[in-house]
CHARMM-style PDB file with segment names, atoms N, HN, CA, C and O in Angstrom:
ATOM      1  N   MET     1       3.733 -18.997   0.236  1.00  0.00      PROA
ATOM      2  CA  MET     1       4.330 -17.637   0.829  1.00  0.00      PROA
ATOM      3  C   MET     1       5.474 -17.218   0.077  1.00  0.00      PROA
ATOM      4  O   MET     1       6.341 -18.029  -0.248  1.00  0.00      PROA
ATOM      5  N   LYS     2       5.539 -15.888  -0.247  1.00  0.00      PROA
ATOM      6  HN  LYS     2       4.835 -15.229   0.017  1.00  0.00      PROA
ATOM      7  CA  LYS     2       6.630 -15.376  -1.186  1.00  0.00      PROA
ATOM      8  C   LYS     2       7.721 -14.739  -0.243  1.00  0.00      PROA
ATOM      9  O   LYS     2       7.454 -14.208   0.835  1.00  0.00      PROA
ATOM     10  N   ILE     3       8.945 -14.854  -0.765  1.00  0.00      PROA
ATOM     11  HN  ILE     3       9.163 -15.285  -1.641  1.00  0.00      PROA
ATOM     12  CA  ILE     3       9.932 -14.079   0.094  1.00  0.00      PROA
ATOM     13  C   ILE     3      10.828 -13.242  -0.804  1.00  0.00      PROA
ATOM     14  O   ILE     3      10.945 -13.520  -1.997  1.00  0.00      PROA
ATOM     15  N   LEU     4      11.418 -12.291  -0.283  1.00  0.00      PROA
ATOM     16  HN  LEU     4      11.323 -12.065   0.686  1.00  0.00      PROA
ATOM     17  CA  LEU     4      12.248 -11.256  -1.101  1.00  0.00      PROA
ATOM     18  C   LEU     4      13.471 -11.878  -1.505  1.00  0.00      PROA
ATOM     19  O   LEU     4      14.259 -12.382  -0.704  1.00  0.00      PROA
ATOM     20  N   LYS     5      13.633 -11.845  -2.736  1.00  0.00      PROA
ATOM     21  HN  LYS     5      12.993 -11.435  -3.387  1.00  0.00      PROA
ATOM     22  CA  LYS     5      14.867 -12.288  -3.538  1.00  0.00      PROA
ATOM     23  C   LYS     5      15.516 -11.029  -4.412  1.00  0.00      PROA
ATOM     24  O   LYS     5      14.896  -9.999  -4.678  1.00  0.00      PROA
ATOM     25  N   SER     6      16.797 -11.297  -4.779  1.00  0.00      PROA
ATOM     26  HN  SER     6      17.300 -12.134  -4.563  1.00  0.00      PROA
ATOM     27  CA  SER     6      17.434 -10.159  -5.487  1.00  0.00      PROA
ATOM     28  C   SER     6      18.488 -10.903  -6.481  1.00  0.00      PROA
ATOM     29  O   SER     6      19.019 -11.980  -6.210  1.00  0.00      PROA
ATOM     30  N   HSD     7      18.707 -10.167  -7.663  1.00  0.00      PROA
ATOM     31  HN  HSD     7      18.276  -9.292  -7.883  1.00  0.00      PROA
ATOM     32  CA  HSD     7      19.786 -10.714  -8.449  1.00  0.00      PROA
ATOM     33  C   HSD     7      20.343  -9.581  -9.027  1.00  0.00      PROA
ATOM     34  O   HSD     7      19.667  -8.553  -9.006  1.00  0.00      PROA
ATOM     35  N   GLU     8      21.659  -9.563  -9.639  1.00  0.00      PROA
ATOM     36  HN  GLU     8      22.209 -10.398  -9.656  1.00  0.00      PROA
ATOM     37  CA  GLU     8      22.413  -8.589 -10.009  1.00  0.00      PROA
ATOM     38  C   GLU     8      22.815  -8.792 -11.524  1.00  0.00      PROA
ATOM     39  O   GLU     8      23.133  -9.895 -11.968  1.00  0.00      PROA
ATOM     40  N   PHE     9      22.777  -7.660 -12.267  1.00  0.00      PROA
ATOM     41  HN  PHE     9      22.519  -6.763 -11.906  1.00  0.00      PROA
ATOM     42  CA  PHE     9      23.001  -7.786 -13.707  1.00  0.00      PROA
ATOM     43  C   PHE     9      24.003  -6.645 -14.109  1.00  0.00      PROA
ATOM     44  O   PHE     9      24.107  -5.632 -13.417  1.00  0.00      PROA
ATOM     45  N   THR    10      24.711  -6.837 -15.211  1.00  0.00      PROA
ATOM     46  HN  THR    10      24.627  -7.660 -15.774  1.00  0.00      PROA
ATOM     47  CA  THR    10      25.558  -5.901 -15.553  1.00  0.00      PROA
ATOM     48  C   THR    10      24.910  -4.910 -16.749  1.00  0.00      PROA
ATOM     49  O   THR    10      25.359  -3.777 -16.925  1.00  0.00      PROA
ATOM     50  N   THR    11      23.849  -5.436 -17.519  1.00  0.00      PROA
ATOM     51  HN  THR    11      23.484  -6.356 -17.376  1.00  0.00      PROA
ATOM     52  CA  THR    11      23.028  -4.539 -18.320  1.00  0.00      PROA
ATOM     53  C   THR    11      21.602  -4.511 -18.132  1.00  0.00      PROA
ATOM     54  O   THR    11      20.985  -5.377 -17.512  1.00  0.00      PROA
ATOM     55  N   SER    12      21.093  -3.509 -18.673  1.00  0.00      PROA
ATOM     56  HN  SER    12      21.594  -2.805 -19.177  1.00  0.00      PROA
ATOM     57  CA  SER    12      19.492  -3.515 -18.547  1.00  0.00      PROA
ATOM     58  C   SER    12      19.024  -4.437 -19.501  1.00  0.00      PROA
ATOM     59  O   SER    12      17.944  -4.925 -19.167  1.00  0.00      PROA
ATOM     60  N   GLY    13      19.429  -4.808 -20.482  1.00  0.00      PROA
ATOM     61  HN  GLY    13      20.306  -4.411 -20.753  1.00  0.00      PROA
ATOM     62  CA  GLY    13      18.979  -5.783 -21.397  1.00  0.00      PROA
ATOM     63  C   GLY    13      18.929  -7.226 -20.777  1.00  0.00      PROA
ATOM     64  O   GLY    13      17.937  -7.929 -20.972  1.00  0.00      PROA
ATOM     65  N   LEU    14      20.063  -7.702 -19.982  1.00  0.00      PROA
ATOM     66  HN  LEU    14      20.869  -7.131 -19.824  1.00  0.00      PROA
ATOM     67  CA  LEU    14      19.781  -8.997 -19.178  1.00  0.00      PROA
ATOM     68  C   LEU    14      18.813  -8.976 -18.287  1.00  0.00      PROA
ATOM     69  O   LEU    14      18.094  -9.965 -18.145  1.00  0.00      PROA
ATOM     70  N   LEU    15      18.624  -7.737 -17.477  1.00  0.00      PROA
ATOM     71  HN  LEU    15      19.208  -6.933 -17.592  1.00  0.00      PROA
ATOM     72  CA  LEU    15      17.682  -7.536 -16.410  1.00  0.00      PROA
ATOM     73  C   LEU    15      16.248  -7.802 -17.233  1.00  0.00      PROA
ATOM     74  O   LEU    15      15.386  -8.556 -16.782  1.00  0.00      PROA
ATOM     75  N   ALA    16      16.130  -7.196 -18.299  1.00  0.00      PROA
ATOM     76  HN  ALA    16      16.830  -6.583 -18.665  1.00  0.00      PROA
ATOM     77  CA  ALA    16      14.782  -7.316 -19.003  1.00  0.00      PROA
ATOM     78  C   ALA    16      14.507  -8.802 -19.335  1.00  0.00      PROA
ATOM     79  O   ALA    16      13.395  -9.303 -19.163  1.00  0.00      PROA
ATOM     80  N   GLU    17      15.552  -9.472 -19.810  1.00  0.00      PROA
ATOM     81  HN  GLU    17      16.455  -9.065 -19.949  1.00  0.00      PROA
ATOM     82  CA  GLU    17      15.461 -10.814 -20.255  1.00  0.00      PROA
ATOM     83  C   GLU    17      15.202 -11.687 -18.960  1.00  0.00      PROA
ATOM     84  O   GLU    17      14.391 -12.607 -19.061  1.00  0.00      PROA
ATOM     85  N   PHE    18      15.727 -11.502 -17.959  1.00  0.00      PROA
ATOM     86  HN  PHE    18      16.386 -10.754 -17.877  1.00  0.00      PROA
ATOM     87  CA  PHE    18      15.510 -12.389 -16.788  1.00  0.00      PROA
ATOM     88  C   PHE    18      14.081 -12.120 -16.197  1.00  0.00      PROA
ATOM     89  O   PHE    18      13.483 -13.111 -15.777  1.00  0.00      PROA
ATOM     90  N   VAL    19      13.555 -11.083 -16.127  1.00  0.00      PROA
ATOM     91  HN  VAL    19      14.040 -10.278 -16.468  1.00  0.00      PROA
ATOM     92  CA  VAL    19      12.213 -10.833 -15.774  1.00  0.00      PROA
ATOM     93  C   VAL    19      11.174 -11.458 -16.816  1.00  0.00      PROA
ATOM     94  O   VAL    19      10.194 -12.093 -16.426  1.00  0.00      PROA
ATOM     95  N   ASN    20      11.439 -11.247 -18.099  1.00  0.00      PROA
ATOM     96  HN  ASN    20      12.235 -10.732 -18.415  1.00  0.00      PROA
ATOM     97  CA  ASN    20      10.677 -11.865 -19.263  1.00  0.00      PROA
ATOM     98  C   ASN    20      10.570 -13.341 -19.115  1.00  0.00      PROA
ATOM     99  O   ASN    20       9.486 -13.923 -19.119  1.00  0.00      PROA
ATOM    100  N   TYR    21      11.814 -13.981 -18.974  1.00  0.00      PROA
ATOM    101  HN  TYR    21      12.695 -13.508 -18.971  1.00  0.00      PROA
ATOM    102  CA  TYR    21      12.044 -15.255 -19.060  1.00  0.00      PROA
ATOM    103  C   TYR    21      11.570 -16.105 -17.854  1.00  0.00      PROA
ATOM    104  O   TYR    21      11.115 -17.236 -18.025  1.00  0.00      PROA
ATOM    105  N   ASN    22      11.673 -15.592 -16.754  1.00  0.00      PROA
ATOM    106  HN  ASN    22      12.042 -14.673 -16.615  1.00  0.00      PROA
ATOM    107  CA  ASN    22      11.081 -16.197 -15.460  1.00  0.00      PROA
ATOM    108  C   ASN    22       9.707 -15.786 -15.331  1.00  0.00      PROA
ATOM    109  O   ASN    22       9.110 -16.338 -14.407  1.00  0.00      PROA
ATOM    110  N   GLY    23       9.053 -14.963 -16.015  1.00  0.00      PROA
ATOM    111  HN  GLY    23       9.539 -14.515 -16.766  1.00  0.00      PROA
ATOM    112  CA  GLY    23       7.626 -14.593 -15.749  1.00  0.00      PROA
ATOM    113  C   GLY    23       7.467 -13.993 -14.509  1.00  0.00      PROA
ATOM    114  O   GLY    23       6.628 -14.413 -13.713  1.00  0.00      PROA
ATOM    115  N   ILE    24       8.321 -12.882 -14.224  1.00  0.00      PROA
ATOM    116  HN  ILE    24       9.002 -12.541 -14.871  1.00  0.00      PROA
ATOM    117  CA  ILE    24       8.215 -12.172 -12.971  1.00  0.00      PROA
ATOM    118  C   ILE    24       7.103 -11.051 -13.199  1.00  0.00      PROA
ATOM    119  O   ILE    24       7.169 -10.159 -14.046  1.00  0.00      PROA
ATOM    120  N   GLN    25       6.193 -11.236 -12.396  1.00  0.00      PROA
ATOM    121  HN  GLN    25       6.139 -11.961 -11.709  1.00  0.00      PROA
ATOM    122  CA  GLN    25       4.949 -10.216 -12.506  1.00  0.00      PROA
ATOM    123  C   GLN    25       5.349  -8.868 -12.067  1.00  0.00      PROA
ATOM    124  O   GLN    25       6.219  -8.776 -11.200  1.00  0.00      PROA
ATOM    125  N   ARG    26       4.838  -7.864 -12.544  1.00  0.00      PROA
ATOM    126  HN  ARG    26       4.132  -7.938 -13.248  1.00  0.00      PROA
ATOM    127  CA  ARG    26       5.063  -6.383 -12.254  1.00  0.00      PROA
ATOM    128  C   ARG    26       4.727  -6.015 -10.776  1.00  0.00      PROA
ATOM    129  O   ARG    26       5.407  -5.240 -10.103  1.00  0.00      PROA
ATOM    130  N   GLU    27       3.734  -6.580 -10.394  1.00  0.00      PROA
ATOM    131  HN  GLU    27       3.181  -7.210 -10.941  1.00  0.00      PROA
ATOM    132  CA  GLU    27       3.345  -6.451  -8.831  1.00  0.00      PROA
ATOM    133  C   GLU    27       4.185  -7.111  -7.880  1.00  0.00      PROA
ATOM    134  O   GLU    27       4.062  -6.821  -6.690  1.00  0.00      PROA
ATOM    135  N   ASP    28       5.157  -8.099  -8.311  1.00  0.00      PROA
ATOM    136  HN  ASP    28       5.256  -8.335  -9.278  1.00  0.00      PROA
ATOM    137  CA  ASP    28       6.035  -8.638  -7.395  1.00  0.00      PROA
ATOM    138  C   ASP    28       7.475  -8.002  -7.274  1.00  0.00      PROA
ATOM    139  O   ASP    28       8.245  -8.348  -6.377  1.00  0.00      PROA
ATOM    140  N   ILE    29       7.843  -6.929  -8.351  1.00  0.00      PROA
ATOM    141  HN  ILE    29       7.218  -6.648  -9.079  1.00  0.00      PROA
ATOM    142  CA  ILE    29       9.032  -6.183  -8.185  1.00  0.00      PROA
ATOM    143  C   ILE    29       8.880  -5.053  -7.244  1.00  0.00      PROA
ATOM    144  O   ILE    29       8.029  -4.164  -7.266  1.00  0.00      PROA
ATOM    145  N   LEU    30       9.970  -5.265  -6.314  1.00  0.00      PROA
ATOM    146  HN  LEU    30      10.661  -5.988  -6.296  1.00  0.00      PROA
ATOM    147  CA  LEU    30       9.885  -4.237  -5.218  1.00  0.00      PROA
ATOM    148  C   LEU    30      10.686  -2.963  -5.571  1.00  0.00      PROA
ATOM    149  O   LEU    30      10.321  -1.827  -5.268  1.00  0.00      PROA
ATOM    150  N   ASN    31      11.820  -3.273  -6.245  1.00  0.00      PROA
ATOM    151  HN  ASN    31      12.116  -4.196  -6.490  1.00  0.00      PROA
ATOM    152  CA  ASN    31      12.679  -2.013  -6.621  1.00  0.00      PROA
ATOM    153  C   ASN    31      13.686  -2.683  -7.602  1.00  0.00      PROA
ATOM    154  O   ASN    31      13.901  -3.894  -7.653  1.00  0.00      PROA
ATOM    155  N   ILE    32      14.363  -1.578  -8.494  1.00  0.00      PROA
ATOM    156  HN  ILE    32      14.187  -0.594  -8.452  1.00  0.00      PROA
ATOM    157  CA  ILE    32      15.100  -1.824  -9.248  1.00  0.00      PROA
ATOM    158  C   ILE    32      16.077  -0.671  -9.039  1.00  0.00      PROA
ATOM    159  O   ILE    32      15.721   0.507  -9.057  1.00  0.00      PROA
ATOM    160  N   VAL    33      17.601  -1.169  -8.796  1.00  0.00      PROA
ATOM    161  HN  VAL    33      17.890  -2.126  -8.781  1.00  0.00      PROA
ATOM    162  CA  VAL    33      18.616  -0.156  -8.316  1.00  0.00      PROA
ATOM    163  C   VAL    33      19.512  -0.117  -9.394  1.00  0.00      PROA
ATOM    164  O   VAL    33      19.628  -1.137 -10.072  1.00  0.00      PROA
ATOM    165  N   VAL    34      20.264   1.032  -9.714  1.00  0.00      PROA
ATOM    166  HN  VAL    34      20.169   1.861  -9.163  1.00  0.00      PROA
ATOM    167  CA  VAL    34      21.134   1.241 -10.663  1.00  0.00      PROA
ATOM    168  C   VAL    34      22.341   1.749  -9.959  1.00  0.00      PROA
ATOM    169  O   VAL    34      22.325   2.893  -9.505  1.00  0.00      PROA
ATOM    170  N   TYR    35      23.454   0.937  -9.824  1.00  0.00      PROA
ATOM    171  HN  TYR    35      23.467   0.008 -10.193  1.00  0.00      PROA
ATOM    172  CA  TYR    35      24.674   1.507  -9.385  1.00  0.00      PROA
ATOM    173  C   TYR    35      25.672   1.952 -10.557  1.00  0.00      PROA
ATOM    174  O   TYR    35      26.000   1.187 -11.463  1.00  0.00      PROA
ATOM    175  N   THR    36      26.062   3.112 -10.455  1.00  0.00      PROA
ATOM    176  HN  THR    36      25.795   3.734  -9.719  1.00  0.00      PROA
ATOM    177  CA  THR    36      27.300   3.471 -11.349  1.00  0.00      PROA
ATOM    178  C   THR    36      28.492   3.882 -10.746  1.00  0.00      PROA
ATOM    179  O   THR    36      28.497   4.669  -9.800  1.00  0.00      PROA
ATOM    180  N   VAL    37      29.580   3.362 -11.272  1.00  0.00      PROA
ATOM    181  HN  VAL    37      29.575   2.723 -12.041  1.00  0.00      PROA
ATOM    182  CA  VAL    37      30.844   3.677 -10.691  1.00  0.00      PROA
ATOM    183  C   VAL    37      31.700   3.792 -11.696  1.00  0.00      PROA
ATOM    184  O   VAL    37      32.015   2.832 -12.398  1.00  0.00      PROA
ATOM    185  N   ALA    38      32.232   5.189 -11.882  1.00  0.00      PROA
ATOM    186  HN  ALA    38      31.976   5.969 -11.311  1.00  0.00      PROA
ATOM    187  CA  ALA    38      32.972   5.459 -13.101  1.00  0.00      PROA
ATOM    188  C   ALA    38      32.303   5.142 -14.326  1.00  0.00      PROA
ATOM    189  O   ALA    38      31.191   5.641 -14.499  1.00  0.00      PROA
ATOM    190  N   SER    39      32.858   4.292 -15.328  1.00  0.00      PROA
ATOM    191  HN  SER    39      33.761   3.887 -15.188  1.00  0.00      PROA
ATOM    192  CA  SER    39      32.343   3.940 -16.489  1.00  0.00      PROA
ATOM    193  C   SER    39      31.359   2.679 -16.432  1.00  0.00      PROA
ATOM    194  O   SER    39      30.576   2.382 -17.335  1.00  0.00      PROA
ATOM    195  N   SER    40      31.500   2.072 -15.381  1.00  0.00      PROA
ATOM    196  HN  SER    40      32.135   2.313 -14.648  1.00  0.00      PROA
ATOM    197  CA  SER    40      30.727   0.623 -15.177  1.00  0.00      PROA
ATOM    198  C   SER    40      29.606   0.891 -14.413  1.00  0.00      PROA
ATOM    199  O   SER    40      29.561   1.857 -13.650  1.00  0.00      PROA
ATOM    200  N   GLY    41      28.662   0.076 -14.567  1.00  0.00      PROA
ATOM    201  HN  GLY    41      28.699  -0.709 -15.186  1.00  0.00      PROA
ATOM    202  CA  GLY    41      27.364   0.098 -13.816  1.00  0.00      PROA
ATOM    203  C   GLY    41      26.800  -1.375 -13.643  1.00  0.00      PROA
ATOM    204  O   GLY    41      27.214  -2.269 -14.382  1.00  0.00      PROA
ATOM    205  N   SER    42      25.869  -1.617 -12.677  1.00  0.00      PROA
ATOM    206  HN  SER    42      25.533  -0.891 -12.077  1.00  0.00      PROA
ATOM    207  CA  SER    42      25.285  -2.807 -12.493  1.00  0.00      PROA
ATOM    208  C   SER    42      23.701  -2.338 -11.887  1.00  0.00      PROA
ATOM    209  O   SER    42      23.376  -1.328 -11.262  1.00  0.00      PROA
ATOM    210  N   TYR    43      22.887  -3.510 -12.350  1.00  0.00      PROA
ATOM    211  HN  TYR    43      23.151  -4.330 -12.858  1.00  0.00      PROA
ATOM    212  CA  TYR    43      21.398  -3.364 -11.817  1.00  0.00      PROA
ATOM    213  C   TYR    43      21.058  -4.325 -10.993  1.00  0.00      PROA
ATOM    214  O   TYR    43      21.230  -5.489 -11.356  1.00  0.00      PROA
ATOM    215  N   VAL    44      20.581  -4.077  -9.889  1.00  0.00      PROA
ATOM    216  HN  VAL    44      20.442  -3.132  -9.594  1.00  0.00      PROA
ATOM    217  CA  VAL    44      20.164  -5.072  -8.990  1.00  0.00      PROA
ATOM    218  C   VAL    44      18.462  -5.058  -9.017  1.00  0.00      PROA
ATOM    219  O   VAL    44      17.833  -4.015  -9.196  1.00  0.00      PROA
ATOM    220  N   ILE    45      17.897  -6.222  -8.835  1.00  0.00      PROA
ATOM    221  HN  ILE    45      18.408  -7.069  -8.690  1.00  0.00      PROA
ATOM    222  CA  ILE    45      16.465  -6.214  -8.818  1.00  0.00      PROA
ATOM    223  C   ILE    45      16.019  -6.839  -7.644  1.00  0.00      PROA
ATOM    224  O   ILE    45      16.441  -7.973  -7.417  1.00  0.00      PROA
ATOM    225  N   TYR    46      15.211  -6.286  -6.822  1.00  0.00      PROA
ATOM    226  HN  TYR    46      14.868  -5.365  -7.006  1.00  0.00      PROA
ATOM    227  CA  TYR    46      14.529  -6.962  -5.618  1.00  0.00      PROA
ATOM    228  C   TYR    46      13.294  -7.202  -6.001  1.00  0.00      PROA
ATOM    229  O   TYR    46      12.650  -6.310  -6.553  1.00  0.00      PROA
ATOM    230  N   TYR    47      12.717  -8.538  -5.755  1.00  0.00      PROA
ATOM    231  HN  TYR    47      13.240  -9.263  -5.307  1.00  0.00      PROA
ATOM    232  CA  TYR    47      11.447  -8.927  -6.123  1.00  0.00      PROA
ATOM    233  C   TYR    47      10.893 -10.137  -5.268  1.00  0.00      PROA
ATOM    234  O   TYR    47      11.666 -10.975  -4.802  1.00  0.00      PROA
ATOM    235  N   TYR    48       9.646 -10.190  -5.096  1.00  0.00      PROA
ATOM    236  HN  TYR    48       9.018  -9.509  -5.474  1.00  0.00      PROA
ATOM    237  CA  TYR    48       8.986 -11.322  -4.295  1.00  0.00      PROA
ATOM    238  C   TYR    48       8.831 -12.538  -5.228  1.00  0.00      PROA
ATOM    239  O   TYR    48       8.351 -12.404  -6.354  1.00  0.00      PROA
ATOM    240  N   GLY    49       9.281 -13.839  -4.702  1.00  0.00      PROA
ATOM    241  HN  GLY    49       9.671 -13.948  -3.788  1.00  0.00      PROA
ATOM    242  CA  GLY    49       9.094 -14.881  -5.378  1.00  0.00      PROA
ATOM    243  C   GLY    49       8.987 -16.167  -4.425  1.00  0.00      PROA
ATOM    244  O   GLY    49       9.222 -16.091  -3.219  1.00  0.00      PROA
ATOM    245  N   ASP    50       8.620 -17.333  -5.057  1.00  0.00      PROA
ATOM    246  HN  ASP    50       8.429 -17.395  -6.037  1.00  0.00      PROA
ATOM    247  CA  ASP    50       8.539 -18.472  -4.343  1.00  0.00      PROA
ATOM    248  C   ASP    50       9.834 -18.950  -3.880  1.00  0.00      PROA
ATOM    249  O   ASP    50      10.781 -19.002  -4.664  1.00  0.00      PROA
ATOM    250  N   PRO    51       9.950 -19.323  -2.593  1.00  0.00      PROA
ATOM    251  CA  PRO    51      11.418 -19.874  -2.067  1.00  0.00      PROA
ATOM    252  C   PRO    51      11.553 -21.194  -2.589  1.00  0.00      PROA
ATOM    253  O   PRO    51      12.691 -21.631  -2.420  1.00  0.00      PROA
ATOM    254  N   ASN    52      10.691 -22.054  -3.226  1.00  0.00      PROA
ATOM    255  HN  ASN    52       9.767 -21.699  -3.363  1.00  0.00      PROA
ATOM    256  CA  ASN    52      11.082 -23.310  -3.539  1.00  0.00      PROA
ATOM    257  C   ASN    52      11.445 -23.421  -5.116  1.00  0.00      PROA
ATOM    258  O   ASN    52      11.862 -24.457  -5.633  1.00  0.00      PROA
ATOM    259  N   VAL    53      11.218 -22.154  -5.832  1.00  0.00      PROA
ATOM    260  HN  VAL    53      10.879 -21.312  -5.412  1.00  0.00      PROA
ATOM    261  CA  VAL    53      11.651 -22.047  -7.261  1.00  0.00      PROA
ATOM    262  C   VAL    53      12.972 -21.359  -7.468  1.00  0.00      PROA
ATOM    263  O   VAL    53      13.202 -20.298  -6.886  1.00  0.00      PROA
ATOM    264  N   LYS    54      13.867 -21.928  -8.287  1.00  0.00      PROA
ATOM    265  HN  LYS    54      13.680 -22.790  -8.760  1.00  0.00      PROA
ATOM    266  CA  LYS    54      15.002 -21.277  -8.432  1.00  0.00      PROA
ATOM    267  C   LYS    54      14.827 -20.766  -9.872  1.00  0.00      PROA
ATOM    268  O   LYS    54      14.438 -21.493 -10.785  1.00  0.00      PROA
ATOM    269  N   GLU    55      15.140 -19.470 -10.014  1.00  0.00      PROA
ATOM    270  HN  GLU    55      15.457 -18.879  -9.272  1.00  0.00      PROA
ATOM    271  CA  GLU    55      15.094 -18.834 -11.385  1.00  0.00      PROA
ATOM    272  C   GLU    55      16.012 -19.099 -12.285  1.00  0.00      PROA
ATOM    273  O   GLU    55      17.136 -19.394 -11.879  1.00  0.00      PROA
ATOM    274  N   LYS    56      15.796 -19.062 -13.435  1.00  0.00      PROA
ATOM    275  HN  LYS    56      14.883 -18.822 -13.765  1.00  0.00      PROA
ATOM    276  CA  LYS    56      16.920 -19.461 -14.558  1.00  0.00      PROA
ATOM    277  C   LYS    56      17.684 -18.111 -14.778  1.00  0.00      PROA
ATOM    278  O   LYS    56      17.127 -17.013 -14.798  1.00  0.00      PROA
ATOM    279  N   SER    57      18.926 -18.306 -14.930  1.00  0.00      PROA
ATOM    280  HN  SER    57      19.379 -19.197 -14.914  1.00  0.00      PROA
ATOM    281  CA  SER    57      19.834 -17.244 -15.309  1.00  0.00      PROA
ATOM    282  C   SER    57      20.580 -17.535 -16.578  1.00  0.00      PROA
ATOM    283  O   SER    57      20.674 -18.682 -17.013  1.00  0.00      PROA
ATOM    284  N   LYS    58      21.103 -16.503 -17.164  1.00  0.00      PROA
ATOM    285  HN  LYS    58      21.027 -15.570 -16.811  1.00  0.00      PROA
ATOM    286  CA  LYS    58      21.831 -16.708 -18.446  1.00  0.00      PROA
ATOM    287  C   LYS    58      23.294 -17.069 -18.251  1.00  0.00      PROA
ATOM    288  O   LYS    58      24.062 -16.426 -17.536  1.00  0.00      PROA
ATOM    289  N   SER    59      23.595 -18.095 -18.911  1.00  0.00      PROA
ATOM    290  HN  SER    59      22.970 -18.617 -19.492  1.00  0.00      PROA
ATOM    291  CA  SER    59      25.174 -18.452 -18.894  1.00  0.00      PROA
ATOM    292  C   SER    59      25.742 -18.401 -20.170  1.00  0.00      PROA
ATOM    293  O   SER    59      25.098 -17.853 -21.065  1.00  0.00      PROA
ATOM    294  N   LEU    60      26.712 -18.824 -20.374  1.00  0.00      PROA
ATOM    295  HN  LEU    60      27.235 -19.269 -19.647  1.00  0.00      PROA
ATOM    296  CA  LEU    60      27.604 -18.911 -21.665  1.00  0.00      PROA
ATOM    297  C   LEU    60      26.724 -19.665 -22.700  1.00  0.00      PROA
ATOM    298  O   LEU    60      26.754 -19.313 -23.879  1.00  0.00      PROA
ATOM    299  N   PHE    61      25.951 -20.683 -22.290  1.00  0.00      PROA
ATOM    300  HN  PHE    61      25.927 -20.969 -21.332  1.00  0.00      PROA
ATOM    301  CA  PHE    61      25.251 -21.521 -23.217  1.00  0.00      PROA
ATOM    302  C   PHE    61      23.747 -21.330 -23.256  1.00  0.00      PROA
ATOM    303  O   PHE    61      22.985 -22.200 -23.679  1.00  0.00      PROA
ATOM    304  N   GLY    62      23.341 -20.107 -22.776  1.00  0.00      PROA
ATOM    305  HN  GLY    62      23.960 -19.400 -22.432  1.00  0.00      PROA
ATOM    306  CA  GLY    62      21.956 -19.826 -22.894  1.00  0.00      PROA
ATOM    307  C   GLY    62      21.360 -19.755 -21.423  1.00  0.00      PROA
ATOM    308  O   GLY    62      22.043 -19.532 -20.423  1.00  0.00      PROA
ATOM    309  N   TRP    63      19.999 -19.976 -21.433  1.00  0.00      PROA
ATOM    310  HN  TRP    63      19.444 -20.158 -22.245  1.00  0.00      PROA
ATOM    311  CA  TRP    63      19.303 -19.769 -20.268  1.00  0.00      PROA
ATOM    312  C   TRP    63      19.319 -21.118 -19.604  1.00  0.00      PROA
ATOM    313  O   TRP    63      19.049 -22.078 -20.325  1.00  0.00      PROA
ATOM    314  N   ASN    64      19.608 -21.342 -18.285  1.00  0.00      PROA
ATOM    315  HN  ASN    64      19.828 -20.562 -17.700  1.00  0.00      PROA
ATOM    316  CA  ASN    64      19.505 -22.562 -17.600  1.00  0.00      PROA
ATOM    317  C   ASN    64      19.329 -22.350 -16.013  1.00  0.00      PROA
ATOM    318  OT1 ASN    64      19.224 -23.324 -15.268  1.00  0.00      PROA
TER     319      ASN     64
END
């Protein structure tokens, strides 16, 4: 059973890397929302995923 998950990013490049690195399928992506406030913005992705799997995210030392 899949559940709805979300994750927030500061750039579209990080969003694309997250989707590619975790193998999120196109049909599992519900929506990508872009928030812009003044000169900064953020991207939030809503997608369906397995509740038992923790997606890898980028840190200072790479993807973990």
